SERO-4910 file (N, C-alpha, C, O; in steps of 0.05 Angstrom, whole numbers):
BEGIN
 pado doro    nc1    nc2    nc3   cac1   cac2   cac3    cc1    cc2    cc3    oc1    oc2    oc3
  Met    A   2727   3176    996   2710   3195    981   2687   3205    998   2672   3189   1010
  Glu    A   2684   3231   1000   2662   3242   1015   2635   3237   1001   2634   3235    977
  Lys    A   2614   3236   1018   2588   3230   1007   2569   3253   1013   2568   3263   1036
  Ile    A   2554   3262    993   2535   3283    996   2507   3271    998   2499   3255    980
  Ser    A   2492   3277   1019   2464   3268   1021   2446   3291   1014   2447   3312   1027
  Phe    A   2429   3287    995   2409   3307    987   2382   3300    999   2373   3278    996
  Val    A   2370   3319   1013   2344   3314   1025   2324   3333   1011   2327   3357   1011
  Ile    A   2303   3320    998   2284   3335    983   2256   3329    993   2245   3307    988
  Pro    A   2243   3348   1008   2215   3344   1015   2198   3346    990   2201   3365    974
  Cys    A   2179   3328    986   2163   3327    961   2133   3329    968   2123   3314    985
  Tyr    A   2120   3348    955   2091   3351    959   2078   3360    932   2083   3382    923
  Asn    A   2062   3343    921   2048   3349    896   2067   3359    874   2062   3380    862
  Ser    A   2088   3344    869   2109   3353    850   2114   3332    829   2137   3329    820
  Glu    A   2093   3319    820   2097   3297    800   2110   3307    774   2123   3291    760
  His    A   2106   3333    767   2115   3343    742   2143   3356    744   2154   3364    723
  Thr    A   2154   3359    768   2179   3373    771   2201   3357    785   2225   3362    781
  Val    A   2193   3339    803   2213   3326    820   2233   3309    805   2256   3308    812
  Ala    A   2224   3295    783   2242   3279    767   2264   3296    755   2287   3288    754
  Asp    A   2257   3319    745   2276   3338    733   2296   3347    753   2320   3348    748
  Val    A   2287   3354    778   2304   3364    799   2324   3342    806   2348   3347    808
  Ile    A   2315   3317    811   2332   3295    818   2353   3290    796   2376   3285    801
  Gly    A   2343   3290    771   2362   3286    749   2384   3307    747   2407   3300    742
  Arg    A   2377   3332    752   2397   3353    752   2416   3351    775   2440   3357    772
  Val    A   2406   3342    798   2424   3337    821   2445   3316    814   2469   3320    818
  Ile    A   2436   3293    804   2454   3271    798   2474   3279    776   2497   3273    779
  Thr    A   2464   3292    755   2482   3300    733   2504   3319    743   2527   3317    735
  Thr    A   2496   3338    760   2516   3357    771   2537   3344    787   2561   3350    785
  Val    A   2529   3325    805   2549   3311    821   2567   3294    804   2592   3294    808
  Gln    A   2556   3280    784   2572   3262    767   2591   3278    750   2614   3270    746
  Asn    A   2582   3301    739   2600   3317    723   2623   3330    739   2645   3333    728
  His    A   2617   3336    764   2638   3348    781   2659   3328    789   2683   3333    788
  Gly    A   2649   3304    797   2667   3283    806   2678   3287    834   2675   3309    845
  Gly    A   2689   3266    845   2702   3268    871   2684   3264    895   2693   3264    918
  Tyr    A   2658   3259    890   2639   3255    912   2620   3232    905   2612   3228    882
  Asp    A   2614   3216    926   2592   3197    924   2566   3213    932   2568   3235    942
  Tyr    A   2543   3201    927   2518   3215    933   2496   3196    940   2497   3172    934
  Glu    A   2475   3207    952   2449   3194    955   2428   3216    955   2434   3238    963
  Val    A   2405   3209    946   2382   3228    945   2360   3216    961   2349   3195    955
  Val    A   2352   3230    983   2331   3221   1001   2306   3238    996   2306   3262   1003
  Cys    A   2286   3227    984   2261   3241    978   2240   3234    998   2235   3210   1003
  Val    A   2227   3253   1009   2206   3248   1029   2179   3258   1018   2175   3282   1015
  Asn    A   2162   3239   1013   2135   3245   1002   2116   3252   1025   2109   3235   1041
  Asp    A   2108   3277   1026   2092   3287   1048   2062   3284   1042   2047   3303   1042
  Tyr    A   2054   3259   1036   2027   3251   1031   2015   3268   1007   1994   3280   1010
  Ser    A   2030   3267    985   2021   3282    961   1994   3271    951   1988   3248    953
  Lys    A   1979   3289    939   1952   3282    929   1953   3275    899   1933   3266    888
  Asp    A   1976   3279    887   1978   3272    859   1995   3247    855   1995   3230    873
  Gly    A   2009   3244    833   2024   3220    827   2053   3221    835   2070   3207    824
  Thr    A   2060   3239    854   2088   3242    862   2101   3216    871   2123   3209    863
  Ile    A   2086   3200    888   2098   3176    898   2104   3156    876   2123   3140    878
  Asp    A   2087   3155    855   2092   3137    833   2117   3145    817   2132   3127    809
  Val    A   2121   3171    814   2145   3180    801   2170   3173    817   2190   3164    806
  Leu    A   2168   3176    844   2191   3170    861   2197   3140    861   2220   3132    861
  Arg    A   2176   3124    861   2180   3095    861   2195   3086    835   2213   3070    836
  Lys    A   2187   3098    813   2200   3092    787   2229   3100    787   2246   3084    778
  Leu    A   2235   3124    797   2263   3133    798   2280   3116    817   2303   3109    811
  Ala    A   2268   3108    840   2283   3092    859   2288   3064    848   2309   3052    855
  Lys    A   2270   3054    832   2274   3027    820   2297   3028    800   2312   3008    797
  Glu    A   2301   3051    787   2322   3054    767   2349   3060    779   2370   3054    767
  Asn    A   2349   3072    803   2374   3081    815   2372   3076    846   2356   3089    859
  Lys    A   2388   3057    856   2387   3050    884   2397   3071    902   2393   3070    927
  Lys    A   2410   3092    891   2419   3114    908   2397   3134    913   2401   3154    928
  Ile    A   2375   3130    901   2351   3147    907   2334   3132    928   2324   3110    922
  Lys    A   2332   3144    951   2316   3132    973   2290   3147    976   2289   3172    972
  Val    A   2269   3133    982   2243   3145    985   2230   3138   1011   2230   3115   1020
  Leu    A   2221   3159   1025   2205   3156   1049   2178   3168   1044   2176   3189   1032
  Ser    A   2156   3154   1052   2130   3164   1046   2113   3165   1071   2111   3145   1086
  Phe    A   2101   3188   1077   2086   3192   1101   2058   3180   1099   2047   3177   1077
  Ser    A   2046   3174   1122   2019   3163   1123   1998   3185   1122   1974   3180   1117
  Arg    A   2007   3210   1128   1989   3234   1125   2008   3258   1122   2032   3256   1123
  Asn    A   1996   3281   1117   2012   3305   1113   2022   3316   1140   2006   3323   1158
  Phe    A   2048   3317   1143   2060   3327   1168   2074   3355   1164   2080   3368   1184
  Gly    A   2078   3363   1139   2091   3389   1135   2120   3386   1127   2133   3366   1131
  Gln    A   2130   3408   1115   2157   3408   1104   2179   3402   1124   2198   3387   1119
  His    A   2177   3414   1148   2198   3411   1168   2199   3383   1179   2220   3373   1185
  Ser    A   2175   3371   1182   2175   3343   1191   2187   3325   1169   2200   3305   1174
  Ala    A   2182   3332   1144   2194   3317   1121   2224   3319   1121   2238   3299   1117
  Leu    A   2234   3343   1127   2263   3346   1129   2275   3329   1152   2295   3316   1148
  Met    A   2261   3330   1175   2270   3314   1198   2270   3284   1191   2289   3270   1199
  Ala    A   2250   3275   1177   2249   3246   1169   2273   3240   1151   2287   3220   1156
  Gly    A   2279   3257   1131   2301   3253   1114   2328   3253   1129   2345   3236   1124
  Phe    A   2330   3271   1148   2355   3273   1164   2361   3247   1179   2384   3239   1182
  Asn    A   2339   3234   1187   2343   3209   1203   2352   3186   1186   2360   3165   1197
  Tyr    A   2351   3188   1160   2359   3166   1143   2382   3172   1123   2387   3156   1105
  Val    A   2396   3194   1127   2418   3200   1110   2444   3187   1121   2446   3182   1145
  Thr    A   2463   3182   1103   2488   3169   1111   2512   3185   1102   2535   3175   1105
  Gly    A   2508   3209   1092   2530   3224   1080   2546   3240   1101   2538   3243   1124
  Asp    A   2569   3251   1091   2586   3268   1107   2576   3297   1106   2581   3313   1125
  Ile    A   2563   3304   1084   2552   3331   1080   2523   3328   1072   2516   3310   1057
  Val    A   2506   3345   1083   2477   3344   1078   2468   3369   1064   2475   3391   1073
  Met    A   2454   3366   1042   2444   3389   1027   2413   3386   1024   2403   3365   1017
  Cys    A   2399   3408   1030   2370   3409   1027   2363   3427   1004   2375   3448   1000
  Leu    A   2343   3419    989   2332   3435    967   2303   3428    962   2294   3406    970
  Asp    A   2289   3446    948   2261   3442    943   2257   3423    918   2275   3418    903
  Asp    A   2232   3415    915   2224   3396    894   2213   3410    869   2205   3397    850
  Asp    A   2213   3437    869   2199   3452    848   2218   3464    827   2210   3477    809
  Gly    A   2245   3461    831   2264   3471    812   2272   3500    817   2288   3511    802
  Gln    A   2262   3513    838   2269   3541    843   2297   3543    855   2310   3564    853
  Asn    A   2307   3521    868   2334   3521    878   2351   3507    856   2349   3483    853
  Pro    A   2369   3521    842   2383   3509    820   2405   3489    829   2425   3498    841
  Pro    A   2402   3463    824   2422   3444    833   2450   3449    822   2470   3441    834
  Glu    A   2451   3461    798   2477   3467    785   2495   3485    802   2519   3486    797
  Glu    A   2483   3499    821   2498   3517    838   2508   3504    864   2520   3517    881
  Met    A   2503   3478    867   2508   3465    893   2537   3467    902   2543   3470    926
  Phe    A   2556   3465    883   2584   3465    891   2595   3492    899   2616   3494    911
  Arg    A   2580   3513    892   2587   3539    903   2582   3540    933   2597   3552    948
  Leu    A   2560   3527    941   2554   3525    970   2575   3507    984   2585   3513   1005
  Ile    A   2580   3484    971   2599   3465    984   2627   3476    985   2640   3472   1006
  Asp    A   2636   3490    965   2663   3502    966   2665   3523    988   2685   3525   1001
  Lys    A   2643   3538    992   2643   3557   1015   2643   3543   1041   2656   3552   1060
  Leu    A   2629   3520   1043   2629   3504   1068   2658   3495   1074   2665   3494   1098
  Lys    A   2673   3489   1054   2701   3479   1058   2719   3500   1069   2741   3494   1078
  Glu    A   2710   3525   1069   2726   3547   1080   2725   3547   1111   2738   3564   1124
  Gly    A   2710   3529   1122   2710   3527   1151   2683   3533   1164   2681   3533   1189
  Tyr    A   2662   3537   1148   2636   3542   1159   2622   3516   1166   2628   3495   1155
  Asp    A   2602   3517   1184   2586   3494   1191   2561   3492   1173   2550   3470   1169
  Leu    A   2551   3515   1163   2528   3515   1145   2531   3538   1126   2540   3560   1133
  Val    A   2523   3533   1101   2523   3554   1080   2495   3553   1067   2486   3532   1058
  Ser    A   2482   3576   1065   2456   3577   1053   2456   3596   1029   2472   3615   1028
  Ala    A   2439   3590   1010   2436   3608    987   2423   3634    997   2408   3635   1016
  Lys    A   2431   3656    983   2419   3682    988   2409   3693    961   2424   3694    942
  Tyr    A   2384   3700    961   2372   3709    935   2368   3739    935   2357   3751    954
  Ser    A   2378   3752    914   2374   3781    912   2345   3787    907   2335   3808    916
  Lys    A   2331   3769    892   2303   3772    887   2290   3745    886   2296   3729    868
  Lys    A   2271   3740    904   2258   3714    905   2235   3714    884   2221   3734    881
  Lys    A   2232   3691    871   2211   3688    851   2186   3674    863   2173   3658    850
  His    A   2180   3681    888   2156   3670    901   2133   3690    896   2136   3712    886
  Ser    A   2109   3681    904   2086   3699    905   2090   3720    926   2107   3716    944
  Leu    A   2074   3741    925   2076   3763    945   2070   3752    973   2084   3759    992
  Phe    A   2051   3734    975   2043   3722   1001   2066   3706   1012   2073   3708   1036
  Arg    A   2079   3689    995   2101   3672   1004   2125   3688   1012   2138   3682   1032
  Asn    A   2131   3710    997   2153   3728   1004   2148   3741   1032   2166   3743   1048
  Phe    A   2123   3749   1036   2116   3760   1062   2120   3740   1085   2131   3746   1106
  Gly    A   2111   3715   1080   2115   3694   1100   2145   3688   1105   2152   3684   1128
  Ser    A   2161   3689   1084   2190   3684   1088   2202   3707   1104   2220   3702   1121
  Lys    A   2193   3731   1099   2204   3754   1114   2196   3752   1144   2213   3757   1161
  Val    A   2172   3745   1149   2163   3742   1177   2179   3719   1191   2188   3723   1214
  Ser    A   2184   3697   1177   2199   3675   1188   2228   3684   1194   2240   3676   1214
  Ser    A   2239   3700   1176   2267   3709   1180   2268   3728   1204   2287   3725   1221
  Leu    A   2249   3746   1207   2249   3764   1230   2245   3749   1256   2257   3755   1277
  Met    A   2228   3728   1255   2223   3711   1278   2249   3697   1286   2256   3695   1310
  Ser    A   2264   3687   1267   2290   3673   1273   2310   3693   1284   2325   3685   1303
  Asp    A   2310   3718   1274   2328   3738   1286   2322   3742   1315   2340   3743   1332
  Phe    A   2296   3746   1321   2288   3755   1348   2288   3732   1368   2297   3735   1390
  Leu    A   2276   3709   1360   2272   3687   1379   2295   3668   1383   2301   3660   1405
  Val    A   2309   3661   1361   2329   3641   1363   2357   3651   1356   2376   3636   1353
  Gly    A   2360   3677   1354   2386   3689   1352   2401   3686   1325   2425   3684   1325
  Lys    A   2386   3684   1303   2399   3682   1277   2415   3707   1272   2405   3729   1276
  Pro    A   2440   3705   1263   2456   3729   1256   2441   3745   1235   2431   3735   1215
  Lys    A   2439   3771   1240   2422   3789   1223   2433   3791   1194   2417   3798   1176
  Asp    A   2458   3786   1190   2469   3788   1163   2467   3761   1148   2478   3759   1125
  Ile    A   2454   3741   1159   2452   3715   1147   2423   3710   1138   2404   3714   1153
  Asp    A   2420   3700   1114   2394   3691   1104   2393   3661   1105   2412   3647   1096
  Leu    A   2372   3650   1117   2368   3621   1117   2344   3614   1099   2322   3622   1105
  Asn    A   2350   3600   1077   2329   3593   1058   2326   3562   1057   2336   3548   1074
  Ser    A   2312   3553   1037   2307   3524   1035   2329   3509   1020   2328   3485   1017
  Phe    A   2350   3524   1010   2372   3513    995   2397   3518   1011   2408   3540   1011
  Tyr    A   2407   3497   1025   2430   3501   1043   2444   3474   1046   2433   3453   1041
  Val    A   2469   3476   1056   2486   3453   1060   2499   3455   1087   2507   3477   1096
  Phe    A   2502   3433   1102   2515   3434   1128   2530   3408   1134   2527   3388   1120
  Arg    A   2545   3409   1155   2562   3387   1162   2547   3365   1178   2526   3370   1190
  Arg    A   2559   3342   1178   2546   3318   1191   2542   3323   1221   2521   3315   1232
  Phe    A   2561   3336   1235   2558   3338   1264   2533   3356   1271   2521   3352   1292
  Val    A   2526   3375   1253   2503   3391   1257   2478   3373   1256   2460   3375   1272
  Leu    A   2477   3356   1235   2454   3338   1232   2452   3319   1256   2429   3314   1266
  Asp    A   2474   3309   1266   2473   3290   1289   2460   3303   1314   2447   3290   1329
  Glu    A   2464   3329   1317   2452   3344   1339   2423   3350   1334   2406   3347   1351
  Val    A   2417   3357   1309   2389   3365   1302   2370   3341   1305   2348   3345   1315
  Ile    A   2378   3317   1298   2360   3294   1298   2355   3284   1327   2340   3265   1331
  Lys    A   2369   3295   1346   2363   3288   1374   2335   3299   1383   2324   3290   1402
  Tyr    A   2325   3319   1368   2299   3330   1374   2277   3311   1364   2276   3305   1340
  Lys    A   2260   3301   1382   2241   3281   1375   2212   3290   1378   2193   3275   1375
  Asn    A   2208   3316   1385   2181   3325   1391   2165   3330   1365   2176   3329   1343
  Ala    A   2139   3336   1368   2121   3337   1345   2121   3363   1330   2108   3365   1309
  Tyr    A   2135   3383   1339   2134   3409   1326   2162   3419   1318   2173   3438   1330
  Pro    A   2174   3407   1298   2201   3415   1290   2201   3442   1275   2183   3447   1259
  Phe    A   2221   3458   1280   2227   3482   1265   2257   3480   1259   2273   3488   1275
  Val    A   2263   3471   1235   2291   3462   1228   2311   3485   1231   2333   3480   1242
  His    A   2304   3509   1222   2323   3531   1225   2329   3536   1255   2352   3542   1262
  Gly    A   2309   3534   1272   2314   3538   1300   2331   3516   1312   2349   3522   1328
  Leu    A   2327   3492   1303   2344   3470   1313   2373   3473   1304   2391   3468   1320
  Ile    A   2377   3482   1280   2404   3486   1270   2418   3509   1286   2441   3507   1293
  Leu    A   2403   3530   1291   2414   3553   1305   2420   3546   1334   2436   3560   1347
  Arg    A   2408   3525   1345   2415   3516   1372   2443   3503   1371   2457   3504   1392
  Val    A   2451   3493   1348   2477   3478   1346   2500   3497   1338   2521   3495   1350
  Thr    A   2495   3515   1319   2517   3531   1309   2506   3558   1297   2484   3560   1288
  Arg    A   2523   3578   1299   2519   3603   1285   2542   3610   1266   2545   3633   1257
  Asn    A   2559   3590   1261   2581   3593   1243   2571   3588   1215   2574   3566   1204
  Met    A   2560   3609   1203   2545   3606   1177   2555   3627   1157   2567   3647   1164
  Ala    A   2549   3622   1132   2555   3641   1111   2533   3638   1089   2518   3619   1088
  Asn    A   2532   3658   1072   2514   3659   1049   2530   3659   1023   2552   3669   1022
  Val    A   2517   3649   1002   2527   3651    975   2504   3662    958   2482   3651    958
  Glu    A   2510   3683    943   2489   3696    926   2483   3677    902   2501   3669    887
  Ile    A   2457   3671    899   2448   3653    878   2422   3664    866   2406   3675    881
  Asp    A   2419   3660    840   2394   3669    827   2371   3649    834   2374   3625    830
  His    A   2350   3660    843   2326   3643    849   2311   3639    822   2307   3658    807
  Gln    A   2303   3614    817   2291   3607    791   2261   3610    793   2249   3608    814
  Glu    A   2249   3614    770   2219   3614    768   2209   3586    773   2222   3566    766
  Arg    A   2186   3584    786   2174   3557    791   2165   3546    764   2151   3559    748
  Ala    A   2174   3521    759   2168   3509    732   2138   3504    729   2128   3507    707
  Glu    A   2125   3495    750   2096   3488    747   2083   3488    775   2097   3484    795
  Gly    A   2057   3493    775   2042   3492    800   2046   3517    818   2054   3538    808
  His    A   2040   3513    843   2043   3536    862   2052   3525    889   2052   3501    893
  Ser    A   2060   3543    906   2071   3535    932   2051   3519    948   2027   3525    948
  Gly    A   2061   3499    963   2043   3484    981   2037   3498   1007   2021   3489   1023
  Tyr    A   2049   3522   1011   2044   3537   1036   2020   3555   1032   2018   3570   1013
  Asn    A   2002   3553   1051   1980   3572   1053   1982   3586   1081   2001   3581   1096
  Phe    A   1963   3604   1087   1965   3619   1112   1965   3600   1136   1980   3604   1155
  Lys    A   1948   3579   1135   1946   3560   1158   1973   3547   1163   1981   3545   1186
  Lys    A   1986   3538   1142   2012   3524   1145   2034   3543   1154   2050   3536   1171
  Leu    A   2034   3567   1143   2054   3587   1152   2050   3594   1181   2069   3597   1196
  Phe    A   2024   3598   1189   2018   3605   1217   2027   3583   1235   2038   3588   1257
  Gly    A   2022   3558   1227   2031   3535   1244   2061   3535   1247   2072   3529   1268
  Leu    A   2076   3541   1225   2105   3542   1226   2115   3564   1244   2133   3560   1260
  Trp    A   2102   3588   1242   2109   3610   1260   2105   3602   1289   2121   3609   1306
  Met    A   2083   3589   1295   2077   3581   1323   2097   3560   1332   2104   3560   1356
  Asn    A   2107   3543   1315   2128   3524   1322   2152   3539   1331   2165   3533   1352
  Gly    A   2160   3559   1316   2183   3575   1323   2179   3591   1349   2197   3593   1365
  Phe    A   2155   3602   1352   2149   3618   1376   2150   3601   1401   2161   3610   1421
  Thr    A   2138   3578   1401   2133   3563   1426   2154   3542   1432   2157   3534   1455
  Ala    A   2168   3532   1411   2186   3510   1416   2215   3518   1421   2231   3502   1432
  Phe    A   2222   3543   1415   2251   3549   1416   2258   3574   1432   2281   3583   1432
  Ser    A   2238   3586   1445   2244   3610   1460   2223   3615   1482   2200   3610   1478
  Glu    A   2233   3627   1504   2214   3636   1525   2208   3665   1522   2195   3677   1539
  Lys    A   2219   3678   1501   2215   3707   1498   2186   3716   1496   2179   3736   1508
  Pro    A   2169   3701   1482   2140   3709   1482   2128   3711   1510   2112   3728   1515
  Leu    A   2135   3692   1527   2125   3692   1555   2136   3716   1570   2122   3729   1586
  Arg    A   2162   3723   1565   2173   3746   1578   2160   3772   1568   2157   3791   1582
  Met    A   2154   3772   1542   2139   3795   1530   2112   3799   1544   2104   3821   1549
  Ser    A   2098   3776   1549   2072   3779   1562   2075   3790   1590   2059   3806   1599
  Thr    A   2096   3782   1605   2101   3792   1631   2107   3822   1630   2097   3838   1646
  Phe    A   2124   3830   1611   2131   3858   1607   2107   3875   1600   2103   3896   1611
  Ala    A   2090   3864   1581   2066   3879   1573   2047   3882   1597   2035   3903   1600
  Gly    A   2045   3861   1613   2028   3863   1637   2038   3884   1656   2022   3899   1668
  Met    A   2064   3886   1660   2075   3906   1678   2070   3934   1667   2063   3953   1682
  Ile    A   2073   3938   1641   2068   3964   1628   2039   3972   1632   2033   3995   1639
  Cys    A   2020   3953   1626   1991   3959   1629   1985   3966   1658   1970   3985   1663
  Ala    A   1996   3951   1677   1991   3957   1705   2002   3985   1713   1989   3999   1727
  Met    A   2025   3992   1702   2036   4018   1708   2019   4041   1696   2015   4061   1709
  Ile    A   2010   4036   1671   1993   4056   1658   1967   4059   1673   1957   4082   1678
  Gly    A   1956   4036   1682   1931   4037   1697   1934   4052   1724   1917   4067   1732
  Phe    A   1957   4047   1737   1963   4061   1762   1965   4091   1758   1954   4107   1774
  Ile    A   1980   4099   1738   1984   4128   1732   1957   4140   1724   1951   4163   1732
  Phe    A   1942   4126   1708   1916   4136   1700   1897   4139   1723   1881   4159   1725
  Gly    A   1898   4120   1743   1882   4122   1767   1888   4146   1783   1870   4160   1793
  Ile    A   1914   4152   1786   1922   4176   1801   1913   4201   1787   1903   4220   1800
  Tyr    A   1915   4201   1760   1906   4224   1745   1876   4229   1749   1867   4252   1752
  Val    A   1860   4208   1749   1831   4210   1752   1824   4221   1780   1807   4239   1782
  Ile    A   1838   4212   1800   1833   4221   1828   1840   4251   1830   1825   4266   1841
  Ile    A   1863   4259   1820   1872   4287   1821   1853   4305   1806   1845   4326   1815
  Arg    A   1845   4295   1782   1826   4311   1766   1799   4314   1780   1787   4336   1778
  Lys    A   1790   4294   1794   1765   4295   1808   1766   4315   1832   1747   4329   1838
  Ile    A   1790   4315   1844   1793   4334   1867   1794   4363   1857   1782   4380   1869
  Leu    A   1808   4367   1835   1812   4395   1825   1787   4404   1809   1780   4427   1809
  His    A   1774   4385   1795   1750   4392   1779   1727   4373   1785   1721   4356   1769
  Pro    A   1714   4376   1808   1693   4357   1815   1669   4358   1797   1653   4339   1796
  Glu    A   1666   4380   1781   1643   4382   1764   1646   4365   1738   1627   4361   1724
  Val    A   1671   4355   1732   1676   4340   1707   1665   4312   1710   1671   4298   1730
  Leu    A   1648   4303   1691   1637   4276   1692   1657   4255   1683   1674   4261   1667
  Ala    A   1654   4231   1694   1672   4209   1686   1667   4202   1657   1645   4202   1647
  Gly    A   1689   4196   1643   1688   4191   1614   1682   4162   1608   1699   4144   1612
  Tyr    A   1657   4156   1599   1650   4128   1592   1667   4117   1569   1676   4095   1570
  Ser    A   1671   4134   1548   1686   4124   1525   1715   4117   1532   1725   4097   1523
  Ser    A   1728   4134   1547   1756   4129   1555   1758   4104   1571   1776   4088   1568
  Asn    A   1738   4100   1590   1739   4076   1607   1735   4051   1590   1749   4031   1594
  Met    A   1717   4052   1570   1713   4029   1553   1738   4023   1536   1745   3999   1532
  Ala    A   1751   4044   1526   1775   4040   1510   1797   4026   1526   1810   4008   1516
  Val    A   1800   4035   1551   1821   4023   1568   1814   3994   1574   1831   3976   1573
  Leu    A   1788   3989   1581   1780   3961   1587   1784   3943   1563   1793   3920   1566
  Leu    A   1777   3953   1539   1780   3936   1515   1809   3931   1509   1817   3908   1501
  Leu    A   1826   3951   1513   1855   3947   1509   1866   3926   1528   1880   3907   1519
  Ile    A   1861   3930   1553   1872   3911   1573   1860   3883   1569   1874   3863   1571
  Gly    A   1833   3882   1564   1820   3856   1559   1832   3842   1535   1836   3818   1535
  Gly    A   1837   3857   1514   1848   3845   1489   1876   3834   1495   1883   3812   1486
  Leu    A   1893   3849   1509   1920   3840   1515   1919   3815   1533   1934   3796   1528
  Met    A   1900   3815   1552   1898   3791   1569   1890   3766   1553   1901   3745   1557
  Met    A   1871   3769   1535   1862   3747   1519   1884   3737   1501   1888   3713   1497
  Phe    A   1899   3755   1489   1921   3748   1472   1942   3731   1487   1951   3710   1477
  Phe    A   1950   3741   1510   1972   3727   1524   1962   3702   1538   1977   3683   1542
  Leu    A   1936   3701   1546   1925   3676   1555   1925   3655   1533   1930   3632   1538
  Gly    A   1918   3664   1509   1919   3645   1486   1948   3635   1481   1951   3612   1474
  Leu    A   1967   3653   1483   1995   3645   1480   2004   3625   1500   2017   3605   1494
  Ile    A   1997   3630   1525   2003   3611   1547   1989   3584   1542   2001   3563   1546
  Gly    A   1964   3586   1533   1949   3562   1527   1963   3546   1504   1963   3521   1505
  Glu    A   1974   3560   1485   1988   3547   1463   2013   3531   1473   2017   3509   1466
  Tyr    A   2028   3544   1491   2050   3531   1504   2041   3506   1519   2053   3484   1515
  Ile    A   2020   3509   1535   2011   3486   1551   2000   3464   1533   2006   3440   1539
  Gly    A   1985   3471   1512   1975   3450   1494   1997   3435   1480   1995   3410   1477
  Arg    A   2018   3449   1472   2040   3435   1458   2056   3417   1478   2065   3396   1471
  Ile    A   2059   3427   1503   2072   3410   1523   2056   3385   1527   2067   3363   1529
  Tyr    A   2029   3387   1529   2012   3364   1532   2015   3344   1509   2017   3320   1514
  Ile    A   2015   3354   1485   2017   3337   1461   2044   3323   1461   2046   3299   1454
  Cys    A   2066   3338   1468   2093   3326   1469   2095   3304   1490   2107   3284   1486
  Ile    A   2082   3309   1513   2083   3289   1535   2069   3264   1526   2077   3242   1534
  Asn    A   2048   3267   1510   2033   3244   1500   2047   3230   1476   2035   3213   1463
  Asn    A   2071   3239   1470   2087   3226   1449   2074   3227   1421   2075   3207   1407
  Ala    A   2063   3250   1414   2053   3253   1387   2076   3250   1367   2097   3261   1372
  Pro    A   2072   3236   1345   2095   3231   1327   2103   3256   1311   2087   3272   1303
  Gln    A   2129   3258   1307   2140   3279   1290   2133   3273   1261   2128   3291   1245
  Phe    A   2133   3247   1254   2124   3238   1228   2118   3208   1230   2126   3195   1249
  Ala    A   2103   3198   1211   2096   3169   1210   2101   3159   1182   2090   3170   1163
  Leu    A   2118   3139   1179   2125   3128   1153   2107   3105   1145   2104   3086   1159
  Lys    A   2096   3108   1121   2079   3087   1110   2095   3068   1092   2088   3044   1090
  Asp    A   2116   3079   1079   2131   3063   1060   2159   3073   1059   2164   3097   1062
  Met    A   2178   3055   1055   2206   3062   1051   2218   3046   1028   2213   3022   1026
  Ile    A   2233   3059   1011   2245   3046    988   2275   3051    987   2284   3074    991
  Asn    A   2290   3030    983   2320   3031    982   2332   3039   1008   2354   3051   1009
  Ile    A   2319   3034   1030   2330   3039   1057   2342   3013   1067   2329   2993   1068
  Asp    A   2368   3014   1074   2382   2990   1084   2370   2981   1110   2359   2998   1126
  Glu    A   2371   2955   1116   2361   2945   1141   2375   2957   1165   2362   2962   1185
  Asp    A   2401   2962   1163   2416   2973   1185   2406   3001   1192   2404   3008   1215
  Glu    A   2400   3017   1171   2389   3044   1175   2362   3042   1189   2356   3058   1207
  Glu    A   2345   3023   1180   2318   3020   1191   2320   3012   1220   2305   3023   1236
  Lys    A   2337   2993   1226   2340   2984   1254   2350   3007   1272   2340   3010   1294
  Lys    A   2369   3023   1262   2380   3045   1277   2358   3065   1284   2357   3076   1306
  Asn    A   2340   3071   1266   2319   3091   1270   2295   3080   1284   2277   3095   1292
  Asn    A   2293   3053   1288   2271   3041   1302   2278   3035   1331   2261   3024   1346
  Lys    A   2302   3042   1339   2310   3037   1367   2294   3055   1386   2298   3053   1410
***
C-alpha cells in the first residue's frame, strides 16, 4: 500500500489547523487504498497552535509534529517536514483551509499519469491584493531565474514523487527556496484547476519583509543571472557614456559658444551612481549569504518533536 505524506507548515493557525488536518484524514480514509501520515511544522507560532498540534498528535500517532525554536519561515518549515516524511508520495498544503484537501486525489490521479509533480492552479486566488502581487512576482522570478515552464503555476498546494524529495533534501544551506530546489530536479510537471477557498480566519503570515526575503533567496541561491545582468548593465552604461562623450566633444568643436549642461551631467552621474550602488548591493548580498552558509547557519532548529520514530531521528542527526 502506498503512503502519502502530508507536510503542513503551521504559523498562528490555532483556529484552522485542526479542521484542515481532520479534512485531510477523512478524505484519505474515505478514498481508501493509501496509508498516510501528517507532518505539521510549527514555525514558532505566537498563539496556541502548538497546543492544538500536541493534542491532535496525542490522539493520532500518524500526526507528527516538529516545532521550531524560532521563526525560520515557510520554506524552512517545508524543508524540515521533508526531512522527516516516510511516504512514497509527498503533498504540501497550507494550514488556513484555502487549499481544499477534498481535491487531493485529483492531483494524485494526475501524478499517476507519469508526472513528477502536480500543482493546483487557481483561476482566481482568494488572497489579499498584496499577497497576490507577491505571488505574481515570485512566479515571474521562477520563470526567469530557475527556468519554470511558463505554462505551469507553482502554488502552495502540490504533490510530488519521493525521488524528487530525496534530491531536494540534499540542500542544507540556510536560505531554501523550495520551488527553485524542485525545478533543479525536474520540469516534468502539470497543473490541475482547483477552486481557491476563502481564508477561514486571520490573515496571511507574509508581510513585505518576508516576501522580500523569499525573493532574495530565489535571486541569490539559484541563479547567476542577476550578476550577469549587472555585467550587461555596466557594459551598456559604459557604451552610453562613451557615445555621449564623443557627442560632447563634437558639439564643442562645432558649437564652441554652447555652455556645458550642468543638469544633464548631474542626471547622468545620478543614473550611473544609482546603478553602481544597486549592483554593489546585489554583489554584497551574494557575498553575505556565502559567508553565512560557510559558517553553517542552520536551515532550521527543532525545539520539540512528537511521534517521530527513533530511526527517523537518528537518520536526520547524522
